[in-house]
C-alpha positions as CSV (number, residue, x, y, z in Angstrom):
1,M,-69.4,-91.6,56.3
2,K,-70.8,-88.2,54.4
3,E,-74.5,-88.6,53.1
4,D,-73.2,-88.7,49.5
5,L,-71.6,-92.0,49.6
6,L,-74.9,-93.3,51.6
7,Q,-76.8,-91.7,48.1
8,F,-74.9,-93.9,46.0
9,I,-74.6,-97.3,48.1
10,W,-78.5,-97.1,47.5
11,A,-78.2,-95.9,44.2
12,H,-76.2,-99.3,43.2
13,S,-78.7,-101.6,46.0
14,L,-74.6,-102.1,47.7
15,F,-76.7,-102.9,50.9
16,N,-77.9,-106.1,52.4
17,R,-81.9,-106.0,51.2
18,S,-83.3,-108.8,53.5
19,N,-84.4,-108.2,56.5
20,L,-85.1,-104.8,56.4
21,I,-87.3,-103.4,58.7
22,T,-89.7,-100.0,59.8
23,D,-89.1,-98.3,63.5
24,S,-92.2,-100.2,64.0
25,G,-91.6,-103.6,62.7
26,E,-93.1,-103.8,59.4
27,A,-90.4,-105.9,56.5
28,V,-89.9,-103.3,54.3
29,R,-89.1,-105.0,50.4
30,I,-86.8,-102.4,48.0
31,Q,-88.4,-103.4,44.4
32,N,-86.6,-99.7,42.8
33,T,-84.3,-97.3,44.5
34,G,-85.7,-94.6,42.2
35,V,-84.0,-92.3,40.3
36,I,-81.3,-89.9,41.8
37,N,-82.6,-86.3,42.4
38,K,-79.9,-83.7,41.3
39,I,-81.7,-80.8,42.0
40,S,-83.2,-79.4,45.3
41,G,-86.0,-81.1,47.0
42,P,-86.2,-85.5,48.3
43,D,-83.0,-87.6,47.0
44,F,-84.6,-90.1,44.7
45,S,-87.6,-90.1,43.5
46,D,-90.0,-93.1,41.9
47,A,-88.6,-95.4,44.1
48,R,-90.6,-98.3,45.0
49,V,-90.8,-99.8,47.8
50,Y,-93.2,-102.7,49.5
51,I,-93.7,-101.7,53.3
52,G,-95.3,-104.9,54.8
53,E,-97.8,-105.9,51.6
54,N,-98.3,-102.5,50.6
55,L,-96.4,-101.0,47.6
56,W,-95.5,-97.1,47.7
57,I,-94.5,-95.6,44.7
58,G,-92.7,-92.1,45.6
59,N,-89.8,-90.6,47.1
60,V,-86.9,-91.3,49.3
61,E,-84.7,-89.1,51.5
62,M,-81.6,-90.4,52.9
63,H,-79.7,-89.2,56.2
64,I,-76.9,-90.6,58.0
65,R,-78.5,-89.8,61.2
66,A,-82.6,-89.4,61.6
67,S,-82.4,-86.3,63.4
68,D,-81.0,-84.9,60.2
69,W,-85.0,-84.6,59.2
70,N,-85.5,-81.5,61.7
71,Y,-82.0,-80.4,61.4
72,H,-82.6,-79.9,57.5
73,G,-85.5,-78.3,58.1
74,H,-87.8,-80.8,56.0
75,Q,-90.3,-80.7,58.5
76,N,-91.1,-77.4,57.8
77,D,-90.7,-78.0,53.7
78,G,-93.9,-79.3,51.6
79,A,-91.2,-80.8,49.1
80,Y,-91.0,-83.7,51.1
81,N,-94.2,-84.6,52.2
82,S,-94.7,-86.9,49.5
83,V,-91.6,-89.0,51.1
84,I,-92.3,-92.3,51.4
85,L,-88.9,-94.2,52.9
86,H,-86.3,-91.5,55.2
87,A,-83.7,-94.1,55.2
88,V,-80.9,-93.9,57.7
89,Y,-77.8,-95.2,58.8
90,D,-77.8,-94.0,62.2
91,N,-81.8,-94.3,64.0
92,D,-81.1,-92.0,66.6
93,K,-84.1,-90.3,66.6
94,A,-87.6,-90.9,66.2
95,I,-89.2,-88.2,64.2
96,L,-92.6,-86.6,64.6
97,N,-93.9,-86.9,61.2
98,A,-93.0,-90.4,60.9
99,K,-96.6,-91.7,58.6
100,K,-94.8,-89.4,56.0
101,T,-91.6,-90.9,56.7
102,R,-90.6,-94.8,57.3
103,P,-87.1,-94.7,58.8
104,F,-85.2,-98.4,58.5
105,R,-82.9,-100.3,60.2
106,Q,-81.1,-103.4,59.2
């Protein structure tokens, strides 16, 4: 799978929205997937995501593997500090700055 396919799936809500949870077990409900970003920075902006009972509005970053966050150097790039959700296909590694990113799994 390629990341652009994952972005397409996200942008068009072609995934099962039921039973999404974070690594810590909090329910995730996608109200709006946001607007795709065609330039550098997080993949989507202005997304609306409920994590638990809290509504988060902001950026979403997509990766095939959670470890790609560090592989791409996002932990050192301030443009990614506003990411509210790190949506991944394969949650292969816990990310150290997980308070800023919230991987989920189905």
